[in-house]
C-alpha positions as CSV (number, residue, x, y, z in Angstrom):
1,M,39.1,-4.9,-7.2
2,S,41.5,-7.8,-6.7
3,K,42.1,-10.9,-8.6
4,K,42.2,-14.5,-7.2
5,D,42.8,-17.5,-9.0
6,G,41.8,-15.8,-12.0
7,H,38.6,-14.4,-11.0
8,V,38.0,-10.7,-10.5
9,T,36.5,-10.0,-7.0
10,I,34.3,-6.8,-6.7
11,P,34.5,-5.1,-3.6
12,P,30.9,-5.2,-1.9
13,A,29.2,-1.5,-2.2
14,K,29.3,0.8,0.8
15,T,26.0,2.5,2.1
16,D,26.0,5.5,4.3
17,M,23.7,4.8,7.4
18,G,23.4,8.7,8.4
19,I,25.6,8.3,11.9
20,F,27.9,10.3,13.2
21,V,30.8,9.4,15.7
22,A,32.5,12.0,18.2
23,L,35.5,10.9,20.2
24,D,36.9,12.5,23.5
25,L,40.5,11.5,24.2
26,G,40.6,11.8,28.3
27,G,43.0,11.4,30.4
28,T,41.5,8.3,32.2
29,E,39.3,7.3,29.3
30,V,38.6,7.2,25.8
31,R,35.0,8.0,25.2
32,A,33.2,7.8,21.9
33,I,28.9,7.8,21.1
34,A,27.3,8.0,18.0
35,A,23.9,9.5,17.0
36,K,21.6,10.1,14.0
37,K,19.6,12.7,13.1
38,D,15.8,12.7,12.8
39,D,13.9,14.8,10.6
40,Q,14.0,17.9,12.5
41,G,18.2,17.6,12.4
42,K,17.9,16.6,16.5
43,F,20.2,14.2,17.4
44,E,18.8,10.4,18.3
45,F,21.2,8.1,20.7
46,V,22.6,5.0,18.5
47,S,25.3,3.9,20.7
48,S,28.4,4.8,23.0
49,A,31.6,2.9,23.9
50,S,34.7,3.9,26.4
51,T,38.0,2.3,27.2
52,P,40.6,3.1,29.7
53,S,43.3,5.7,28.3
54,R,46.5,4.7,28.3
55,G,48.5,7.4,26.1
56,I,47.2,10.7,26.8
57,R,49.6,13.2,29.5
58,R,48.0,16.7,30.6
59,G,45.4,16.4,27.9
60,A,47.6,15.8,24.9
61,I,49.2,12.5,23.0
62,Y,52.5,11.5,24.4
63,N,52.0,8.0,23.5
64,I,50.9,7.1,20.1
65,E,51.1,3.5,20.1
66,D,49.0,3.0,23.3
67,T,46.3,6.0,21.8
68,K,46.1,4.3,18.6
69,N,45.2,1.4,20.0
70,D,42.8,2.8,22.4
71,I,41.0,4.4,19.6
72,K,41.1,1.2,17.7
73,H,39.3,-0.7,20.7
74,V,36.6,1.9,21.5
75,L,36.0,2.5,17.7
76,T,35.6,-1.5,17.1
77,D,33.2,-1.7,20.5
78,L,31.3,1.0,18.7
79,E,31.0,-0.9,15.4
80,N,30.0,-4.1,16.9
81,S,27.3,-2.3,18.9
82,I,25.9,-0.5,16.2
83,K,25.9,-4.0,14.0
84,T,24.0,-5.8,16.8
85,Q,21.8,-3.3,16.8
86,Y,20.6,-3.6,13.0
87,N,20.7,-7.0,12.8
88,K,19.0,-8.7,15.8
89,N,15.7,-8.3,14.3
90,I,16.8,-9.6,10.5
91,V,16.5,-13.0,9.8
92,D,17.5,-13.4,6.5
93,V,21.6,-14.1,6.7
94,Y,21.9,-12.0,3.6
95,D,20.2,-8.8,4.8
96,K,22.5,-8.5,7.4
97,I,25.4,-6.0,7.8
98,N,28.6,-5.1,8.5
99,V,29.5,-1.8,10.0
100,K,32.7,0.0,9.4
101,I,33.6,3.8,11.2
102,E,35.3,5.9,8.2
103,Q,35.7,8.7,9.8
104,V,35.4,10.7,13.2
105,Y,34.7,13.8,14.8
106,I,37.5,14.3,17.9
107,A,37.2,16.9,20.9
108,L,40.6,18.3,20.6
109,N,42.5,18.3,24.1
110,G,45.8,19.6,25.3
111,N,47.6,22.9,25.7
112,S,45.5,25.7,24.0
113,R,44.1,29.2,24.2
114,S,42.6,31.8,22.5
115,E,44.3,35.2,20.6
116,T,42.6,38.3,19.9
117,N,43.5,39.8,16.2
118,N,42.2,43.3,15.5
119,M,42.0,44.4,11.6
120,S,40.5,47.6,9.6
121,R,39.9,48.4,6.3
122,R,39.3,51.7,4.9
123,M,36.5,51.5,2.2
124,G,36.1,54.7,0.8
125,G,32.3,54.7,0.7
126,N,32.4,51.3,-1.2
127,I,29.8,48.2,-0.4
128,I,31.4,45.5,1.9
129,D,31.8,42.1,-0.1
130,K,32.2,38.8,0.6
131,E,35.6,39.1,-0.9
132,L,36.9,41.4,1.8
133,F,36.1,38.7,4.5
134,D,38.0,36.2,2.4
135,E,40.7,38.6,2.6
136,F,40.3,38.6,6.5
137,D,40.5,34.9,6.5
138,R,43.9,34.6,4.8
139,E,44.9,37.4,7.1
140,N,43.7,35.6,10.2
141,R,45.5,32.4,8.6
142,N,48.8,34.1,8.8
143,F,48.5,35.2,12.6
144,K,52.1,35.2,13.7
145,L,52.9,32.7,16.4
146,N,55.5,31.3,17.7
147,N,57.6,28.2,16.3
148,D,56.1,25.5,18.2
149,L,52.3,26.8,18.1
150,E,49.7,26.7,15.2
151,I,45.9,27.8,14.5
152,L,43.4,25.3,15.7
153,D,40.0,27.5,14.8
154,I,39.3,31.1,14.1
155,Y,35.9,32.7,15.0
156,P,34.5,35.9,14.2
157,F,34.1,37.9,17.3
158,K,33.4,41.8,16.5
159,F,32.7,44.3,13.4
160,L,32.3,47.6,13.6
161,V,30.9,50.0,10.6
162,D,31.8,53.5,10.8
163,D,32.1,53.3,14.9
164,D,28.7,52.3,14.5
165,E,27.1,49.7,16.7
166,P,28.6,46.4,16.1
167,T,27.0,43.8,13.8
168,N,27.1,40.2,13.0
169,N,27.1,40.5,9.5
170,P,28.2,43.7,7.6
171,I,28.2,42.5,4.3
172,G,26.1,44.7,1.9
173,C,26.8,47.7,4.0
174,R,28.4,51.3,2.6
175,C,30.5,52.8,4.8
176,E,34.2,54.6,5.0
177,V,35.8,52.2,7.6
178,I,34.9,48.8,8.8
179,S,36.7,47.4,12.0
180,A,37.1,43.4,12.3
181,T,38.4,41.4,15.6
182,Y,38.5,37.3,15.6
183,K,39.1,35.1,18.2
184,I,41.9,32.6,17.1
185,I,42.1,29.4,19.1
186,V,45.9,28.6,18.9
187,G,47.9,25.3,20.2
188,K,50.8,23.3,20.2
189,N,51.8,21.9,16.6
190,T,51.8,18.3,17.9
191,L,48.5,18.1,18.7
192,L,46.8,17.8,15.1
193,S,49.9,16.1,14.1
194,N,49.5,13.0,16.6
195,L,45.8,13.0,16.2
196,R,46.6,12.5,12.2
197,V,49.4,9.9,12.8
198,C,47.0,7.6,15.3
199,L,43.8,7.7,12.8
200,E,45.5,7.2,9.7
201,S,47.5,3.9,11.2
202,I,44.1,2.6,11.7
203,G,42.4,3.8,8.6
204,V,40.1,6.2,9.8
205,K,39.8,10.1,8.7
206,L,39.6,13.0,10.5
207,A,36.1,14.8,9.8
208,G,36.8,17.6,11.8
209,Y,37.5,18.7,15.5
210,C,36.4,21.1,18.3
211,V,38.9,22.2,21.0
212,A,37.6,20.4,24.4
213,P,36.7,23.8,26.0
214,L,34.2,24.7,23.2
215,A,32.9,21.4,23.2
216,A,32.6,21.2,26.9
217,A,30.4,24.9,26.5
218,N,28.5,23.3,23.4
219,A,27.0,20.7,25.7
220,V,26.5,22.0,29.3
221,L,25.8,25.9,29.1
222,S,22.9,27.4,27.6
223,N,21.9,30.4,25.8
224,N,21.1,32.4,28.3
225,E,24.2,31.7,30.7
226,K,26.1,32.4,27.5
227,E,24.4,35.9,27.1
228,L,24.5,36.9,30.9
229,G,28.0,36.3,31.2
230,V,29.5,32.5,32.7
231,V,33.2,31.2,33.1
232,L,32.9,27.3,32.2
233,I,35.5,25.3,34.3
234,D,35.6,21.9,33.1
235,F,38.1,20.0,35.7
236,G,39.1,16.9,34.0
237,A,41.8,14.3,35.0
238,T,45.1,15.6,33.5
239,S,43.7,19.4,32.3
240,T,41.5,21.9,33.2
241,N,39.5,23.5,30.3
242,V,38.2,27.1,30.7
243,A,35.6,29.0,28.2
244,I,34.5,32.5,29.1
245,Y,31.1,33.8,27.3
246,H,29.4,36.9,27.4
247,K,26.6,38.2,24.7
248,N,26.4,34.5,23.5
249,K,30.3,35.3,22.2
250,L,33.3,33.6,23.2
251,H,35.7,36.0,24.7
252,Y,38.4,33.6,25.8
253,S,39.3,30.1,26.5
254,L,42.6,28.2,28.0
255,S,43.2,24.6,28.4
256,I,45.9,24.1,31.4
257,P,47.7,20.8,31.5
258,I,47.1,20.4,35.4
259,G,44.0,17.8,36.7
260,S,42.3,16.4,39.2
261,K,45.1,13.8,38.7
262,V,48.0,15.9,39.8
263,I,46.0,16.2,43.2
264,T,45.7,12.4,43.5
265,D,49.2,12.3,42.7
266,D,50.5,15.3,45.5
267,I,48.5,13.2,48.4
268,A,50.6,9.9,46.9
269,R,53.9,12.1,47.8
270,L,53.0,12.0,51.5
271,R,53.7,8.1,51.1
272,I,50.2,6.9,50.4
273,V,49.6,4.3,47.5
274,A,47.8,5.7,44.6
275,E,44.7,3.8,44.9
276,E,44.2,5.1,48.6
277,A,45.3,8.7,47.6
278,E,42.3,8.6,45.3
279,K,39.7,7.6,47.6
280,I,41.4,10.2,50.4
281,K,41.0,12.9,47.9
282,K,37.4,12.4,47.6
283,I,37.2,12.9,51.4
284,G,39.1,16.1,51.5
285,N,38.3,19.7,51.6
286,C,39.8,22.1,49.6
287,H,38.4,25.2,51.7
288,L,38.7,23.9,55.0
289,D,37.8,26.5,58.0
290,R,41.2,26.9,59.8
291,N,39.6,26.7,63.2
292,E,38.3,23.6,62.7
293,K,39.3,20.6,64.5
294,D,41.6,18.4,63.2
295,I,41.3,14.5,62.8
296,L,43.9,11.7,61.9
297,I,43.3,9.4,59.1
298,G,44.2,6.1,59.2
299,L,46.2,4.4,56.4
300,S,46.4,0.7,55.3
301,T,50.0,1.0,55.9
302,G,49.1,1.4,59.7
303,N,49.8,5.1,59.8
304,D,47.9,8.0,60.8
305,I,47.8,11.3,58.7
306,S,46.4,14.9,59.6
307,Y,43.2,15.6,57.7
308,K,44.0,19.1,57.5
309,V,47.4,18.1,56.0
310,I,45.5,16.6,53.2
311,C,43.1,19.5,52.7
312,E,46.1,21.7,52.5
313,V,47.5,19.5,49.8
314,I,44.4,19.6,47.7
315,E,43.7,23.6,48.5
316,R,46.9,24.5,47.0
317,R,46.8,22.6,43.9
318,I,43.3,24.0,43.4
319,D,44.6,27.5,44.1
320,T,47.4,27.0,41.4
321,I,44.3,26.0,38.7
322,L,42.4,28.9,39.7
323,A,45.0,31.3,39.7
324,Y,45.4,30.3,35.8
325,V,41.3,30.5,35.6
326,D,41.7,34.1,37.3
327,L,44.3,35.2,34.6
328,A,41.7,34.0,31.6
329,I,39.1,36.1,33.1
330,K,41.9,39.0,33.0
331,E,42.6,37.7,29.6
332,S,38.9,38.3,28.2
333,K,38.8,41.9,29.7
334,L,35.2,41.0,31.1
335,A,34.3,42.4,34.9
336,V,33.0,40.0,37.3
337,G,29.6,41.3,38.3
338,P,28.6,43.4,35.5
339,Q,29.7,41.5,32.6
340,L,30.6,37.8,34.2
341,D,27.3,36.3,36.3
342,Q,28.6,33.0,37.4
343,A,30.9,29.7,37.1
344,V,29.6,26.7,36.3
345,I,31.7,23.8,37.1
346,V,31.9,20.4,35.7
347,G,34.5,17.3,35.1
348,E,36.4,15.1,37.6
349,A,37.2,17.6,40.2
350,A,33.6,19.2,40.1
351,N,32.4,16.7,43.4
352,L,35.6,18.3,45.5
353,K,34.4,19.1,48.8
354,G,34.1,23.2,49.3
355,L,35.0,24.0,45.6
356,M,32.0,26.5,45.1
357,G,33.0,28.5,48.2
358,K,37.0,28.5,46.9
359,I,35.9,29.5,43.5
360,E,33.4,32.3,44.7
361,E,36.1,33.4,47.3
362,T,39.0,33.1,44.8
363,L,37.2,34.5,41.4
364,G,34.3,36.5,43.1
365,L,31.7,34.5,41.2
366,P,29.1,32.5,42.3
367,A,29.6,29.0,41.2
368,H,27.4,25.7,40.6
369,K,28.0,22.5,39.3
370,G,26.7,22.1,35.7
371,S,25.1,19.4,33.7
372,I,24.4,18.5,30.1
373,H,22.2,20.8,28.8
374,S,18.5,19.7,28.3
375,N,18.7,19.8,24.6
376,Y,21.3,17.0,24.9
377,Q,19.8,14.8,27.9
378,H,19.0,11.9,25.6
379,L,22.5,11.6,24.2
380,I,23.8,10.8,27.7
381,P,24.9,7.3,27.7
382,Q,23.2,4.8,30.2
383,S,26.4,3.6,32.2
384,A,27.8,4.6,35.5
385,N,30.2,7.4,33.7
386,G,27.2,8.6,31.3
387,R,27.4,11.9,32.4
388,K,31.6,12.4,31.7
389,F,30.6,11.9,28.0
390,H,29.8,15.8,28.1
391,V,33.0,16.5,26.1
392,A,32.2,14.1,23.4
393,I,28.4,15.0,23.0
394,G,29.7,19.0,22.4
395,T,31.8,17.4,19.9
396,L,29.1,15.8,18.4
397,V,27.2,19.1,18.0
398,I,29.4,19.9,15.4
399,A,29.1,16.8,13.2
400,K,27.8,17.3,9.8
401,E,28.9,14.4,7.6
402,N,28.4,10.4,7.8
403,C,30.9,8.6,9.6
404,V,29.7,5.0,9.3
405,V,28.8,2.7,6.4
406,S,27.3,-0.3,6.3
407,T,28.2,-3.3,3.2
408,K,26.3,-6.7,3.3
409,Q,27.7,-9.9,4.8
410,A,27.1,-11.9,2.4
411,E,25.9,-11.4,-1.3
412,R,22.5,-13.2,-2.3
413,P,23.2,-15.8,-5.0
414,Q,21.7,-15.7,-8.2
415,A,18.6,-17.9,-8.8
416,K,19.4,-21.0,-10.7
417,T,17.6,-21.4,-14.3
418,S,16.0,-25.1,-14.6
419,F,16.7,-27.2,-18.2
420,M,13.5,-26.4,-19.5
421,G,13.8,-23.0,-18.7
422,S,17.3,-22.7,-20.4
423,V,15.5,-24.9,-23.6
424,K,12.9,-21.9,-23.8
425,N,14.8,-19.2,-23.4
426,A,17.2,-20.7,-26.5
427,I,14.1,-21.6,-28.7
428,T,12.5,-17.8,-27.8
429,S,15.9,-16.0,-28.5
430,L,16.1,-18.3,-32.1
431,F,12.6,-17.1,-32.9
432,D,13.6,-13.5,-32.2
433,E,16.4,-13.4,-34.3
434,E,16.0,-12.2,-37.9
435,L,16.5,-14.5,-40.7
436,P,19.3,-13.5,-43.5
437,E,16.4,-13.3,-46.1
438,E,14.5,-10.8,-43.6
439,K,17.5,-9.0,-43.4
440,N,18.0,-8.3,-46.8
441,Q,14.9,-7.6,-47.8
442,K,15.0,-4.7,-45.4
443,K,17.9,-3.4,-46.7
444,R,16.8,-3.5,-50.5
445,Q,13.7,-1.5,-48.8
446,Q,15.4,1.1,-47.7
């Protein structure tokens, strides 16, 4: 409420629009998607927007000012798109609305990984109750970390009651001993703080977040793939995210601060301009047959370069990334074959020639390109980069709170009363009012 020229201005009433907004701060683009839920709780696409990313390096925010402006740009585009959709069939100017995104859900990129925390309690034949789980939660929150790390999320993994079969919900069971295992996602303590600074500076709240490896898994993997055992590898531009599942449970996640842009940079070091290096990367092969005959590639400078040299540069960098993926598999304690059935590949580098063969040779897993799950195909924006929205879509899945409000563009004026109408109202009021003697008579009767 504000005052101007002695008059009190009342801010327009806000109306929740029932729209959820998810944001993916990618290395090449900042992407946003908006959706509603129908009566069955299924998401319905509303709009999307994207803008080139300038402030993200290795999957994390390194330039707060650039990232703030990128977020503001993409959210403004989204607001304008939503407003246009809602107002296009409205003729009466007083029914038209303004739109404001007040909060967002965000895919948390950057260097993160999962840790395992085991704990147990002697119950002495008592019944397991919610208070015990509250105690477990407090213990997880106090999980010891290095000074530069913080806890981003906690997932219950396994519960054993008296060494019996694992159960997902032991509350209400009577036992002597309960053993609990949790997966704790940890990351740099600047991930959330930098993100909050960016959002607060443009007046937007953080409604919630999902670490990028799990957001990608939400959008791409089916329950059957998670049940049989799968390694999801999301080759982004500035980072590579890994999520490993078996028996429908997350066993390990890792965000590697190396992506496909590094391959372009490696090629550019061969005295090739960046734009040309990106094109050459797309024709290179990361699993080239050593016996294959070499050819020369002509460059814009007039020089030639060996095709095999290009392929060796690409292969070395892919080998580095896959070494981290192999380490993640070892950390998951899952065996390739009996427990891990396949590798699913998405992201910027998923189209690299020879990548599937390279993965099968290095990890021992059959690999194939993934796509956004059929449950969410209708959320893919109809744009050239629509399928790159998989992380934003996977983040949207966790959204529960309204993110967008509307206000009327203009207040409808009150109907004016005519002169004769004013006289009529005054006369009616006069006859409705009791005369003094009538009031005295009622008092005597009481």
